[in-house]
N, CA, C and O atoms as a GROMACS GRO file, in nm:
protein
  596
    1UNK      N    1  -2.970  -7.812   0.895
    1UNK     CA    2  -2.906  -7.920   0.965
    1UNK      C    3  -2.874  -7.870   1.106
    1UNK      O    4  -2.820  -7.761   1.122
    2UNK      N    5  -2.904  -7.948   1.205
    2UNK     CA    6  -2.885  -7.909   1.344
    2UNK      C    7  -2.736  -7.899   1.377
    2UNK      O    8  -2.653  -7.973   1.324
    3UNK      N    9  -2.705  -7.804   1.466
    3UNK     CA   10  -2.566  -7.784   1.505
    3UNK      C   11  -2.505  -7.908   1.568
    3UNK      O   12  -2.387  -7.937   1.548
    4UNK      N   13  -2.585  -7.983   1.646
    4UNK     CA   14  -2.529  -8.103   1.709
    4UNK      C   15  -2.492  -8.208   1.605
    4UNK      O   16  -2.395  -8.282   1.622
    5UNK      N   17  -2.568  -8.215   1.498
    5UNK     CA   18  -2.537  -8.310   1.389
    5UNK      C   19  -2.406  -8.269   1.322
    5UNK      O   20  -2.322  -8.355   1.292
    6UNK      N   21  -2.387  -8.141   1.298
    6UNK     CA   22  -2.262  -8.093   1.238
    6UNK      C   23  -2.144  -8.116   1.332
    6UNK      O   24  -2.034  -8.149   1.288
    7UNK      N   25  -2.166  -8.100   1.461
    7UNK     CA   26  -2.061  -8.125   1.559
    7UNK      C   27  -2.022  -8.272   1.556
    7UNK      O   28  -1.904  -8.306   1.564
    8UNK      N   29  -2.121  -8.361   1.544
    8UNK     CA   30  -2.092  -8.504   1.534
    8UNK      C   31  -2.010  -8.535   1.409
    8UNK      O   32  -1.915  -8.612   1.415
    9UNK      N   33  -2.048  -8.477   1.298
    9UNK     CA   34  -1.975  -8.500   1.172
    9UNK      C   35  -1.832  -8.449   1.184
    9UNK      O   36  -1.738  -8.518   1.146
   10UNK      N   37  -1.816  -8.329   1.239
   10UNK     CA   38  -1.682  -8.272   1.255
   10UNK      C   39  -1.597  -8.358   1.349
   10UNK      O   40  -1.477  -8.374   1.327
   11UNK      N   41  -1.659  -8.415   1.451
   11UNK     CA   42  -1.585  -8.503   1.544
   11UNK      C   43  -1.539  -8.630   1.472
   11UNK      O   44  -1.428  -8.677   1.495
   12UNK      N   45  -1.624  -8.684   1.385
   12UNK     CA   46  -1.584  -8.804   1.309
   12UNK      C   47  -1.469  -8.771   1.213
   12UNK      O   48  -1.378  -8.851   1.195
   13UNK      N   49  -1.474  -8.652   1.154
   13UNK     CA   50  -1.365  -8.610   1.065
   13UNK      C   51  -1.235  -8.601   1.144
   13UNK      O   52  -1.131  -8.650   1.101
   14UNK      N   53  -1.241  -8.538   1.262
   14UNK     CA   54  -1.121  -8.521   1.344
   14UNK      C   55  -1.066  -8.655   1.393
   14UNK      O   56  -0.945  -8.670   1.409
   15UNK      N   57  -1.154  -8.752   1.417
   15UNK     CA   58  -1.112  -8.882   1.469
   15UNK      C   59  -1.055  -8.973   1.360
   15UNK      O   60  -0.985  -9.069   1.391
   16UNK      N   61  -1.085  -8.945   1.235
   16UNK     CA   62  -1.039  -9.031   1.125
   16UNK      C   63  -0.887  -9.022   1.112
   16UNK      O   64  -0.825  -8.925   1.156
   17UNK      N   65  -0.828  -9.123   1.050
   17UNK     CA   66  -0.683  -9.126   1.029
   17UNK      C   67  -0.641  -9.003   0.949
   17UNK      O   68  -0.703  -8.970   0.848
   18UNK      N   69  -0.537  -8.936   0.994
   18UNK     CA   70  -0.491  -8.816   0.923
   18UNK      C   71  -0.414  -8.853   0.796
   18UNK      O   72  -0.382  -8.969   0.771
   19UNK      N   73  -0.388  -8.753   0.717
   19UNK     CA   74  -0.306  -8.769   0.598
   19UNK      C   75  -0.386  -8.800   0.474
   19UNK      O   76  -0.509  -8.795   0.472
   20UNK      N   77  -0.313  -8.832   0.370
   20UNK     CA   78  -0.373  -8.862   0.241
   20UNK      C   79  -0.418  -9.007   0.237
   20UNK      O   80  -0.344  -9.098   0.275
   21UNK      N   81  -0.542  -9.027   0.192
   21UNK     CA   82  -0.594  -9.163   0.178
   21UNK      C   83  -0.585  -9.202   0.031
   21UNK      O   84  -0.602  -9.118  -0.057
   22UNK      N   85  -0.560  -9.329   0.005
   22UNK     CA   86  -0.557  -9.375  -0.134
   22UNK      C   87  -0.616  -9.515  -0.143
   22UNK      O   88  -0.633  -9.584  -0.042
   23UNK      N   89  -0.648  -9.554  -0.265
   23UNK     CA   90  -0.702  -9.688  -0.290
   23UNK      C   91  -0.595  -9.770  -0.362
   23UNK      O   92  -0.520  -9.720  -0.446
   24UNK      N   93  -0.591  -9.896  -0.325
   24UNK     CA   94  -0.499  -9.990  -0.391
   24UNK      C   95  -0.582 -10.109  -0.437
   24UNK      O   96  -0.669 -10.156  -0.364
   25UNK      N   97  -0.554 -10.158  -0.555
   25UNK     CA   98  -0.625 -10.276  -0.610
   25UNK      C   99  -0.529 -10.393  -0.612
   25UNK      O  100  -0.415 -10.381  -0.657
   26UNK      N  101  -0.576 -10.507  -0.564
   26UNK     CA  102  -0.492 -10.626  -0.572
   26UNK      C  103  -0.526 -10.703  -0.699
   26UNK      O  104  -0.610 -10.660  -0.778
   27UNK      N  105  -0.461 -10.817  -0.719
   27UNK     CA  106  -0.480 -10.896  -0.841
   27UNK      C  107  -0.619 -10.960  -0.850
   27UNK      O  108  -0.657 -11.006  -0.957
   28UNK      N  109  -0.694 -10.964  -0.742
   28UNK     CA  110  -0.826 -11.026  -0.740
   28UNK      C  111  -0.940 -10.924  -0.754
   28UNK      O  112  -1.057 -10.960  -0.746
   29UNK      N  113  -0.904 -10.798  -0.774
   29UNK     CA  114  -1.006 -10.694  -0.786
   29UNK      C  115  -1.057 -10.644  -0.652
   29UNK      O  116  -1.162 -10.580  -0.645
   30UNK      N  117  -0.985 -10.674  -0.546
   30UNK     CA  118  -1.020 -10.624  -0.413
   30UNK      C  119  -0.949 -10.491  -0.392
   30UNK      O  120  -0.837 -10.470  -0.439
   31UNK      N  121  -1.014 -10.403  -0.320
   31UNK     CA  122  -0.956 -10.271  -0.297
   31UNK      C  123  -0.928 -10.250  -0.149
   31UNK      O  124  -1.005 -10.290  -0.062
   32UNK      N  125  -0.815 -10.184  -0.124
   32UNK     CA  126  -0.777 -10.147   0.011
   32UNK      C  127  -0.766  -9.995   0.014
   32UNK      O  128  -0.706  -9.933  -0.074
   33UNK      N  129  -0.824  -9.939   0.117
   33UNK     CA  130  -0.811  -9.795   0.138
   33UNK      C  131  -0.710  -9.779   0.250
   33UNK      O  132  -0.726  -9.836   0.358
   34UNK      N  133  -0.605  -9.702   0.223
   34UNK     CA  134  -0.495  -9.688   0.319
   34UNK      C  135  -0.465  -9.541   0.343
   34UNK      O  136  -0.496  -9.454   0.262
   35UNK      N  137  -0.403  -9.516   0.459
   35UNK     CA  138  -0.362  -9.380   0.493
   35UNK      C  139  -0.212  -9.366   0.470
   35UNK      O  140  -0.133  -9.450   0.512
   36UNK      N  141  -0.175  -9.258   0.404
   36UNK     CA  142  -0.035  -9.219   0.384
   36UNK      C  143   0.050  -9.329   0.321
   36UNK      O  144   0.150  -9.373   0.379
   37UNK      N  145   0.011  -9.372   0.203
   37UNK     CA  146   0.090  -9.471   0.129
   37UNK      C  147   0.210  -9.400   0.066
   37UNK      O  148   0.197  -9.292   0.010
   38UNK      N  149   0.324  -9.464   0.078
   38UNK     CA  150   0.445  -9.405   0.021
   38UNK      C  151   0.538  -9.520  -0.022
   38UNK      O  152   0.525  -9.634   0.024
   39UNK      N  153   0.629  -9.488  -0.108
   39UNK     CA  154   0.724  -9.591  -0.153
   39UNK      C  155   0.852  -9.579  -0.072
   39UNK      O  156   0.892  -9.472  -0.028
   40UNK      N  157   0.915  -9.693  -0.056
   40UNK     CA  158   1.044  -9.699   0.012
   40UNK      C  159   1.136  -9.791  -0.065
   40UNK      O  160   1.100  -9.839  -0.172
   41UNK      N  161   1.253  -9.816  -0.014
   41UNK     CA  162   1.351  -9.899  -0.087
   41UNK      C  163   1.305 -10.043  -0.106
   41UNK      O  164   1.351 -10.110  -0.199
   42UNK      N  165   1.216 -10.090  -0.023
   42UNK     CA  166   1.173 -10.230  -0.037
   42UNK      C  167   1.027 -10.244  -0.078
   42UNK      O  168   0.971 -10.353  -0.071
   43UNK      N  169   0.963 -10.133  -0.121
   43UNK     CA  170   0.824 -10.142  -0.165
   43UNK      C  171   0.738 -10.030  -0.110
   43UNK      O  172   0.786  -9.921  -0.078
   44UNK      N  173   0.609 -10.060  -0.101
   44UNK     CA  174   0.513  -9.960  -0.052
   44UNK      C  175   0.496  -9.972   0.099
   44UNK      O  176   0.501 -10.080   0.156
   45UNK      N  177   0.476  -9.856   0.160
   45UNK     CA  178   0.449  -9.850   0.304
   45UNK      C  179   0.325  -9.766   0.326
   45UNK      O  180   0.294  -9.674   0.250
   46UNK      N  181   0.255  -9.798   0.432
   46UNK     CA  182   0.136  -9.719   0.468
   46UNK      C  183   0.135  -9.705   0.619
   46UNK      O  184   0.190  -9.788   0.692
   47UNK      N  185   0.069  -9.596   0.666
   47UNK     CA  186   0.056  -9.578   0.810
   47UNK      C  187  -0.045  -9.678   0.866
   47UNK      O  188  -0.026  -9.735   0.973
   48UNK      N  189  -0.153  -9.697   0.792
   48UNK     CA  190  -0.253  -9.795   0.837
   48UNK      C  191  -0.350  -9.825   0.723
   48UNK      O  192  -0.366  -9.746   0.630
   49UNK      N  193  -0.414  -9.941   0.733
   49UNK     CA  194  -0.521  -9.979   0.641
   49UNK      C  195  -0.652  -9.926   0.699
   49UNK      O  196  -0.683  -9.951   0.815
   50UNK      N  197  -0.725  -9.855   0.619
   50UNK     CA  198  -0.854  -9.799   0.662
   50UNK      C  199  -0.964  -9.905   0.643
   50UNK      O  200  -1.043  -9.930   0.734
   51UNK      N  201  -0.967  -9.966   0.524
   51UNK     CA  202  -1.073 -10.064   0.495
   51UNK      C  203  -1.032 -10.152   0.378
   51UNK      O  204  -0.949 -10.114   0.294
   52UNK      N  205  -1.093 -10.271   0.375
   52UNK     CA  206  -1.081 -10.362   0.260
   52UNK      C  207  -1.220 -10.375   0.202
   52UNK      O  208  -1.318 -10.392   0.276
   53UNK      N  209  -1.231 -10.367   0.071
   53UNK     CA  210  -1.359 -10.386   0.003
   53UNK      C  211  -1.339 -10.492  -0.104
   53UNK      O  212  -1.248 -10.482  -0.187
   54UNK      N  213  -1.424 -10.596  -0.101
   54UNK     CA  214  -1.403 -10.705  -0.195
   54UNK      C  215  -1.531 -10.764  -0.251
   54UNK      O  216  -1.527 -10.827  -0.357
   55UNK      N  217  -1.643 -10.747  -0.186
   55UNK     CA  218  -1.766 -10.816  -0.228
   55UNK      C  219  -1.833 -10.743  -0.343
   55UNK      O  220  -1.840 -10.620  -0.346
   56UNK      N  221  -1.884 -10.822  -0.439
   56UNK     CA  222  -1.966 -10.766  -0.546
   56UNK      C  223  -1.890 -10.734  -0.672
   56UNK      O  224  -1.774 -10.772  -0.690
   57UNK      N  225  -1.959 -10.664  -0.757
   57UNK     CA  226  -1.907 -10.622  -0.886
   57UNK      C  227  -1.785 -10.532  -0.865
   57UNK      O  228  -1.788 -10.440  -0.784
   58UNK      N  229  -1.678 -10.560  -0.938
   58UNK     CA  230  -1.554 -10.485  -0.918
   58UNK      C  231  -1.572 -10.335  -0.941
   58UNK      O  232  -1.513 -10.254  -0.870
   59UNK      N  233  -1.652 -10.299  -1.041
   59UNK     CA  234  -1.675 -10.156  -1.067
   59UNK      C  235  -1.743 -10.091  -0.947
   59UNK      O  236  -1.710  -9.978  -0.910
   60UNK      N  237  -1.838 -10.162  -0.886
   60UNK     CA  238  -1.907 -10.108  -0.769
   60UNK      C  239  -1.812 -10.100  -0.649
   60UNK      O  240  -1.815 -10.004  -0.573
   61UNK      N  241  -1.730 -10.202  -0.634
   61UNK     CA  242  -1.634 -10.203  -0.524
   61UNK      C  243  -1.539 -10.084  -0.538
   61UNK      O  244  -1.509 -10.015  -0.440
   62UNK      N  245  -1.493 -10.060  -0.662
   62UNK     CA  246  -1.404  -9.945  -0.685
   62UNK      C  247  -1.477  -9.814  -0.655
   62UNK      O  248  -1.421  -9.724  -0.592
   63UNK      N  249  -1.603  -9.802  -0.701
   63UNK     CA  250  -1.680  -9.680  -0.677
   63UNK      C  251  -1.695  -9.656  -0.527
   63UNK      O  252  -1.680  -9.542  -0.481
   64UNK      N  253  -1.724  -9.759  -0.451
   64UNK     CA  254  -1.738  -9.747  -0.306
   64UNK      C  255  -1.604  -9.707  -0.242
   64UNK      O  256  -1.599  -9.620  -0.155
   65UNK      N  257  -1.496  -9.770  -0.287
   65UNK     CA  258  -1.362  -9.739  -0.232
   65UNK      C  259  -1.325  -9.594  -0.262
   65UNK      O  260  -1.272  -9.523  -0.177
   66UNK      N  261  -1.352  -9.552  -0.385
   66UNK     CA  262  -1.320  -9.413  -0.423
   66UNK      C  263  -1.403  -9.315  -0.342
   66UNK      O  264  -1.353  -9.210  -0.302
   67UNK      N  265  -1.529  -9.349  -0.316
   67UNK     CA  266  -1.615  -9.263  -0.235
   67UNK      C  267  -1.557  -9.248  -0.094
   67UNK      O  268  -1.546  -9.136  -0.043
   68UNK      N  269  -1.522  -9.359  -0.031
   68UNK     CA  270  -1.466  -9.356   0.104
   68UNK      C  271  -1.335  -9.277   0.105
   68UNK      O  272  -1.313  -9.193   0.192
   69UNK      N  273  -1.250  -9.305   0.008
   69UNK     CA  274  -1.120  -9.236  -0.001
   69UNK      C  275  -1.141  -9.086  -0.014
   69UNK      O  276  -1.078  -9.008   0.058
   70UNK      N  277  -1.229  -9.045  -0.104
   70UNK     CA  278  -1.249  -8.902  -0.130
   70UNK      C  279  -1.327  -8.832  -0.019
   70UNK      O  280  -1.312  -8.711   0.000
   71UNK      N  281  -1.411  -8.907   0.053
   71UNK     CA  282  -1.487  -8.847   0.163
   71UNK      C  283  -1.394  -8.788   0.268
   71UNK      O  284  -1.430  -8.691   0.335
   72UNK      N  285  -1.276  -8.846   0.284
   72UNK     CA  286  -1.177  -8.798   0.381
   72UNK      C  287  -1.143  -8.650   0.357
   72UNK      O  288  -1.120  -8.576   0.452
   73UNK      N  289  -1.141  -8.607   0.231
   73UNK     CA  290  -1.114  -8.467   0.198
   73UNK      C  291  -1.242  -8.389   0.169
   73UNK      O  292  -1.249  -8.269   0.196
   74UNK      N  293  -1.343  -8.458   0.115
   74UNK     CA  294  -1.466  -8.390   0.075
   74UNK      C  295  -1.549  -8.344   0.194
   74UNK      O  296  -1.601  -8.232   0.193
   75UNK      N  297  -1.562  -8.426   0.296
   75UNK     CA  298  -1.646  -8.390   0.412
   75UNK      C  299  -1.592  -8.266   0.483
   75UNK      O  300  -1.671  -8.176   0.511
   76UNK      N  301  -1.464  -8.256   0.513
   76UNK     CA  302  -1.415  -8.131   0.574
   76UNK      C  303  -1.438  -8.009   0.485
   76UNK      O  304  -1.471  -7.901   0.533
   77UNK      N  305  -1.420  -8.028   0.354
   77UNK     CA  306  -1.446  -7.917   0.261
   77UNK      C  307  -1.592  -7.876   0.266
   77UNK      O  308  -1.623  -7.757   0.270
   78UNK      N  309  -1.683  -7.973   0.267
   78UNK     CA  310  -1.826  -7.942   0.274
   78UNK      C  311  -1.861  -7.872   0.405
   78UNK      O  312  -1.940  -7.777   0.406
   79UNK      N  313  -1.802  -7.917   0.516
   79UNK     CA  314  -1.826  -7.850   0.644
   79UNK      C  315  -1.778  -7.705   0.639
   79UNK      O  316  -1.845  -7.615   0.691
   80UNK      N  317  -1.663  -7.682   0.578
   80UNK     CA  318  -1.611  -7.545   0.564
   80UNK      C  319  -1.703  -7.461   0.477
   80UNK      O  320  -1.729  -7.344   0.507
   81UNK      N  321  -1.752  -7.520   0.367
   81UNK     CA  322  -1.844  -7.447   0.280
   81UNK      C  323  -1.973  -7.411   0.354
   81UNK      O  324  -2.025  -7.300   0.339
   82UNK      N  325  -2.022  -7.504   0.433
   82UNK     CA  326  -2.144  -7.480   0.511
   82UNK      C  327  -2.120  -7.369   0.612
   82UNK      O  328  -2.205  -7.281   0.629
   83UNK      N  329  -2.007  -7.371   0.679
   83UNK     CA  330  -1.974  -7.267   0.776
   83UNK      C  331  -1.965  -7.131   0.708
   83UNK      O  332  -2.012  -7.030   0.760
   84UNK      N  333  -1.904  -7.129   0.590
   84UNK     CA  334  -1.894  -7.004   0.513
   84UNK      C  335  -2.033  -6.957   0.472
   84UNK      O  336  -2.062  -6.838   0.481
   85UNK      N  337  -2.118  -7.047   0.427
   85UNK     CA  338  -2.255  -7.010   0.388
   85UNK      C  339  -2.332  -6.955   0.508
   85UNK      O  340  -2.408  -6.859   0.495
   86UNK      N  341  -2.313  -7.018   0.623
   86UNK     CA  342  -2.380  -6.968   0.744
   86UNK      C  343  -2.331  -6.828   0.779
   86UNK      O  344  -2.411  -6.742   0.815
   87UNK      N  345  -2.202  -6.806   0.769
   87UNK     CA  346  -2.147  -6.673   0.799
   87UNK      C  347  -2.203  -6.569   0.703
   87UNK      O  348  -2.234  -6.457   0.744
   88UNK      N  349  -2.216  -6.605   0.577
   88UNK     CA  350  -2.273  -6.514   0.477
   88UNK      C  351  -2.419  -6.487   0.511
   88UNK      O  352  -2.464  -6.373   0.502
   89UNK      N  353  -2.494  -6.591   0.550
   89UNK     CA  354  -2.635  -6.573   0.586
   89UNK      C  355  -2.649  -6.479   0.706
   89UNK      O  356  -2.739  -6.395   0.708
   90UNK      N  357  -2.562  -6.494   0.805
   90UNK     CA  358  -2.566  -6.406   0.922
   90UNK      C  359  -2.536  -6.262   0.880
   90UNK      O  360  -2.605  -6.169   0.922
   91UNK      N  361  -2.434  -6.245   0.797
   91UNK     CA  362  -2.398  -6.111   0.750
   91UNK      C  363  -2.512  -6.049   0.670
   91UNK      O  364  -2.540  -5.930   0.684
   92UNK      N  365  -2.578  -6.129   0.587
   92UNK     CA  366  -2.691  -6.077   0.508
   92UNK      C  367  -2.808  -6.038   0.598
   92UNK      O  368  -2.873  -5.936   0.575
   93UNK      N  369  -2.835  -6.118   0.700
   93UNK     CA  370  -2.942  -6.084   0.796
   93UNK      C  371  -2.910  -5.955   0.868
   93UNK      O  372  -2.998  -5.872   0.889
   94UNK      N  373  -2.784  -5.937   0.908
   94UNK     CA  374  -2.743  -5.814   0.975
   94UNK      C  375  -2.757  -5.694   0.882
   94UNK      O  376  -2.803  -5.588   0.923
   95UNK      N  377  -2.717  -5.712   0.757
   95UNK     CA  378  -2.729  -5.603   0.658
   95UNK      C  379  -2.875  -5.571   0.632
   95UNK      O  380  -2.913  -5.454   0.619
   96UNK      N  381  -2.958  -5.675   0.625
   96UNK     CA  382  -3.102  -5.654   0.605
   96UNK      C  383  -3.160  -5.573   0.721
   96UNK      O  384  -3.238  -5.480   0.699
   97UNK      N  385  -3.124  -5.608   0.842
   97UNK     CA  386  -3.173  -5.536   0.960
   97UNK      C  387  -3.125  -5.391   0.958
   97UNK      O  388  -3.200  -5.299   0.989
   98UNK      N  389  -2.998  -5.372   0.921
   98UNK     CA  390  -2.943  -5.236   0.913
   98UNK      C  391  -3.016  -5.154   0.809
   98UNK      O  392  -3.053  -5.039   0.834
   99UNK      N  393  -3.038  -5.213   0.691
   99UNK     CA  394  -3.109  -5.142   0.585
   99UNK      C  395  -3.254  -5.112   0.623
   99UNK      O  396  -3.306  -5.005   0.594
  100UNK      N  397  -3.319  -5.210   0.690
  100UNK     CA  398  -3.456  -5.188   0.735
  100UNK      C  399  -3.461  -5.069   0.830
  100UNK      O  400  -3.548  -4.983   0.818
  101UNK      N  401  -3.368  -5.065   0.924
  101UNK     CA  402  -3.363  -4.954   1.020
  101UNK      C  403  -3.336  -4.823   0.948
  101UNK      O  404  -3.396  -4.720   0.980
  102UNK      N  405  -3.244  -4.827   0.852
  102UNK     CA  406  -3.212  -4.706   0.775
  102UNK      C  407  -3.333  -4.656   0.697
  102UNK      O  408  -3.363  -4.536   0.697
  103UNK      N  409  -3.403  -4.748   0.631
  103UNK     CA  410  -3.521  -4.710   0.552
  103UNK      C  411  -3.631  -4.658   0.644
  103UNK      O  412  -3.693  -4.556   0.613
  104UNK      N  413  -3.655  -4.727   0.755
  104UNK     CA  414  -3.759  -4.682   0.847
  104UNK      C  415  -3.724  -4.547   0.909
  104UNK      O  416  -3.811  -4.462   0.925
  105UNK      N  417  -3.597  -4.529   0.941
  105UNK     CA  418  -3.553  -4.401   0.998
  105UNK      C  419  -3.571  -4.290   0.895
  105UNK      O  420  -3.618  -4.181   0.928
  106UNK      N  421  -3.533  -4.319   0.770
  106UNK     CA  422  -3.549  -4.220   0.663
  106UNK      C  423  -3.697  -4.188   0.641
  106UNK      O  424  -3.734  -4.072   0.625
  107UNK      N  425  -3.781  -4.291   0.641
  107UNK     CA  426  -3.925  -4.269   0.623
  107UNK      C  427  -3.981  -4.187   0.739
  107UNK      O  428  -4.062  -4.098   0.717
  108UNK      N  429  -3.939  -4.216   0.860
  108UNK     CA  430  -3.987  -4.140   0.976
  108UNK      C  431  -3.944  -3.994   0.965
  108UNK      O  432  -4.022  -3.904   0.995
  109UNK      N  433  -3.821  -3.970   0.922
  109UNK     CA  434  -3.774  -3.832   0.903
  109UNK      C  435  -3.858  -3.760   0.798
  109UNK      O  436  -3.897  -3.644   0.817
  110UNK      N  437  -3.886  -3.829   0.687
  110UNK     CA  438  -3.968  -3.766   0.581
  110UNK      C  439  -4.109  -3.737   0.631
  110UNK      O  440  -4.166  -3.634   0.599
  111UNK      N  441  -4.164  -3.830   0.710
  111UNK     CA  442  -4.300  -3.808   0.764
  111UNK      C  443  -4.299  -3.688   0.858
  111UNK      O  444  -4.390  -3.605   0.853
  112UNK      N  445  -4.197  -3.678   0.944
  112UNK     CA  446  -4.189  -3.565   1.036
  112UNK      C  447  -4.176  -3.433   0.960
  112UNK      O  448  -4.240  -3.334   0.997
  113UNK      N  449  -4.093  -3.431   0.855
  113UNK     CA  450  -4.079  -3.308   0.775
  113UNK      C  451  -4.211  -3.272   0.708
  113UNK      O  452  -4.251  -3.156   0.705
  114UNK      N  453  -4.278  -3.373   0.655
  114UNK     CA  454  -4.406  -3.347   0.588
  114UNK      C  455  -4.511  -3.299   0.688
  114UNK      O  456  -4.590  -3.210   0.658
  115UNK      N  457  -4.512  -3.358   0.806
  115UNK     CA  458  -4.606  -3.315   0.909
  115UNK      C  459  -4.579  -3.170   0.949
  115UNK      O  460  -4.672  -3.093   0.969
  116UNK      N  461  -4.452  -3.132   0.960
  116UNK     CA  462  -4.417  -2.994   0.993
  116UNK      C  463  -4.462  -2.900   0.882
  116UNK      O  464  -4.511  -2.790   0.909
  117UNK      N  465  -4.445  -2.943   0.757
  117UNK     CA  466  -4.491  -2.861   0.645
  117UNK      C  467  -4.643  -2.844   0.648
  117UNK      O  468  -4.694  -2.734   0.629
  118UNK      N  469  -4.714  -2.954   0.673
  118UNK     CA  470  -4.861  -2.946   0.679
  118UNK      C  471  -4.906  -2.858   0.795
  118UNK      O  472  -5.001  -2.781   0.782
  119UNK      N  473  -4.837  -2.869   0.908
  119UNK     CA  474  -4.871  -2.784   1.022
  119UNK      C  475  -4.851  -2.637   0.984
  119UNK      O  476  -4.934  -2.553   1.018
  120UNK      N  477  -4.741  -2.606   0.916
  120UNK     CA  478  -4.716  -2.469   0.873
  120UNK      C  479  -4.824  -2.421   0.778
  120UNK      O  480  -4.867  -2.306   0.785
  121UNK      N  481  -4.869  -2.508   0.688
  121UNK     CA  482  -4.977  -2.472   0.594
  121UNK      C  483  -5.106  -2.444   0.671
  121UNK      O  484  -5.175  -2.346   0.641
  122UNK      N  485  -5.139  -2.528   0.770
  122UNK     CA  486  -5.261  -2.506   0.851
  122UNK      C  487  -5.251  -2.374   0.927
  122UNK      O  488  -5.349  -2.299   0.936
  123UNK      N  489  -5.133  -2.346   0.983
  123UNK     CA  490  -5.117  -2.217   1.053
  123UNK      C  491  -5.136  -2.101   0.958
  123UNK      O  492  -5.199  -2.001   0.992
  124UNK      N  493  -5.082  -2.114   0.840
  124UNK     CA  494  -5.097  -2.007   0.738
  124UNK      C  495  -5.242  -1.994   0.697
  124UNK      O  496  -5.293  -1.884   0.679
  125UNK      N  497  -5.310  -2.108   0.681
  125UNK     CA  498  -5.452  -2.105   0.644
  125UNK      C  499  -5.533  -2.037   0.754
  125UNK      O  500  -5.624  -1.960   0.724
  126UNK      N  501  -5.502  -2.064   0.881
  126UNK     CA  502  -5.570  -1.997   0.991
  126UNK      C  503  -5.547  -1.846   0.986
  126UNK      O  504  -5.638  -1.767   1.011
  127UNK      N  505  -5.423  -1.808   0.953
  127UNK     CA  506  -5.392  -1.664   0.942
  127UNK      C  507  -5.473  -1.601   0.829
  127UNK      O  508  -5.525  -1.491   0.845
  128UNK      N  509  -5.482  -1.668   0.716
  128UNK     CA  510  -5.559  -1.616   0.601
  128UNK      C  511  -5.706  -1.603   0.638
  128UNK      O  512  -5.770  -1.504   0.604
  129UNK      N  513  -5.761  -1.703   0.708
  129UNK     CA  514  -5.901  -1.698   0.750
  129UNK      C  515  -5.925  -1.580   0.844
  129UNK      O  516  -6.027  -1.512   0.834
  130UNK      N  517  -5.832  -1.557   0.937
  130UNK     CA  518  -5.846  -1.445   1.031
  130UNK      C  519  -5.846  -1.312   0.956
  130UNK      O  520  -5.925  -1.223   0.987
  131UNK      N  521  -5.758  -1.299   0.858
  131UNK     CA  522  -5.753  -1.176   0.777
  131UNK      C  523  -5.884  -1.160   0.701
  131UNK      O  524  -5.939  -1.050   0.695
  132UNK      N  525  -5.934  -1.270   0.642
  132UNK     CA  526  -6.060  -1.260   0.566
  132UNK      C  527  -6.175  -1.222   0.658
  132UNK      O  528  -6.262  -1.145   0.617
  133UNK      N  529  -6.180  -1.273   0.780
  133UNK     CA  530  -6.286  -1.237   0.874
  133UNK      C  531  -6.280  -1.088   0.909
  133UNK      O  532  -6.382  -1.021   0.914
  134UNK      N  533  -6.157  -1.038   0.933
  134UNK     CA  534  -6.143  -0.895   0.964
  134UNK      C  535  -6.188  -0.809   0.847
  134UNK      O  536  -6.255  -0.708   0.864
  135UNK      N  537  -6.148  -0.851   0.726
  135UNK     CA  538  -6.188  -0.775   0.608
  135UNK      C  539  -6.340  -0.775   0.590
  135UNK      O  540  -6.400  -0.674   0.552
  136UNK      N  541  -6.400  -0.891   0.620
  136UNK     CA  542  -6.546  -0.902   0.607
  136UNK      C  543  -6.613  -0.811   0.710
  136UNK      O  544  -6.711  -0.743   0.677
  137UNK      N  545  -6.564  -0.810   0.832
  137UNK     CA  546  -6.623  -0.724   0.937
  137UNK      C  547  -6.604  -0.579   0.901
  137UNK      O  548  -6.697  -0.499   0.914
  138UNK      N  549  -6.483  -0.542   0.853
  138UNK     CA  550  -6.456  -0.403   0.814
  138UNK      C  551  -6.544  -0.361   0.697
  138UNK      O  552  -6.583  -0.244   0.688
  139UNK      N  553  -6.577  -0.454   0.609
  139UNK     CA  554  -6.660  -0.422   0.493
  139UNK      C  555  -6.808  -0.430   0.528
  139UNK      O  556  -6.893  -0.400   0.444
  140UNK      N  557  -6.840  -0.472   0.649
  140UNK     CA  558  -6.979  -0.483   0.690
  140UNK      C  559  -7.050  -0.602   0.630
  140UNK      O  560  -7.172  -0.602   0.618
  141UNK      N  561  -6.976  -0.702   0.593
  141UNK     CA  562  -7.039  -0.824   0.536
  141UNK      C  563  -7.068  -0.918   0.653
  141UNK      O  564  -6.979  -0.955   0.729
  142UNK      N  565  -7.195  -0.954   0.667
  142UNK     CA  566  -7.227  -1.044   0.778
  142UNK      C  567  -7.173  -1.185   0.750
  142UNK      O  568  -7.167  -1.230   0.635
  143UNK      N  569  -7.136  -1.253   0.857
  143UNK     CA  570  -7.089  -1.391   0.843
  143UNK      C  571  -7.208  -1.478   0.808
  143UNK      O  572  -7.316  -1.462   0.864
  144UNK      N  573  -7.189  -1.570   0.713
  144UNK     CA  574  -7.298  -1.656   0.672
  144UNK      C  575  -7.294  -1.786   0.753
  144UNK      O  576  -7.190  -1.823   0.808
  145UNK      N  577  -7.410  -1.854   0.760
  145UNK     CA  578  -7.411  -1.985   0.824
  145UNK      C  579  -7.331  -2.081   0.739
  145UNK      O  580  -7.350  -2.086   0.618
  146UNK      N  581  -7.243  -2.155   0.797
  146UNK     CA  582  -7.162  -2.250   0.721
  146UNK      C  583  -7.045  -2.181   0.655
  146UNK      O  584  -6.962  -2.247   0.593
  147UNK      N  585  -7.036  -2.050   0.666
  147UNK     CA  586  -6.922  -1.979   0.607
  147UNK      C  587  -6.808  -1.979   0.706
  147UNK      O  588  -6.812  -2.049   0.807
  148UNK      N  589  -6.707  -1.901   0.677
  148UNK     CA  590  -6.592  -1.891   0.765
  148UNK      C  591  -6.632  -1.816   0.888
  148UNK      O  592  -6.689  -1.707   0.877
  149UNK      N  593  -6.606  -1.868   1.006
  149UNK     CA  594  -6.643  -1.797   1.129
  149UNK      C  595  -6.522  -1.736   1.194
  149UNK      O  596  -6.534  -1.673   1.299
   0.00000   0.00000   0.00000
């Protein structure tokens, strides 16, 4: 989801009426969604009416009213969950990069050590060949074609 879309959603959340939203049903099966309903000495009070829903099947009207009422709390929660998931994804990418660097660095170190070992073996092999050539010359053994020179 694009960042600008999330910014738009967050702006709509911030612009919505604050407080607790609730649904009220009248005697005709119509629902009102209100902000901050509370009781007082002469009845119920609300800060404002958010919406009236009345058309259609009463069960559907109630489902729609409940959805709108609950979206007031659900959407901010979902945005927070998404932000948390994004933060986790960033942290995992950083850890992956760190581990990749660590593994590559370790592999490079092992390759360098192995190359040094192989170089030492080649130097030792050259020394052995030189000794064998001297022994062959001292013994009067002629060097063969394709043999050690």
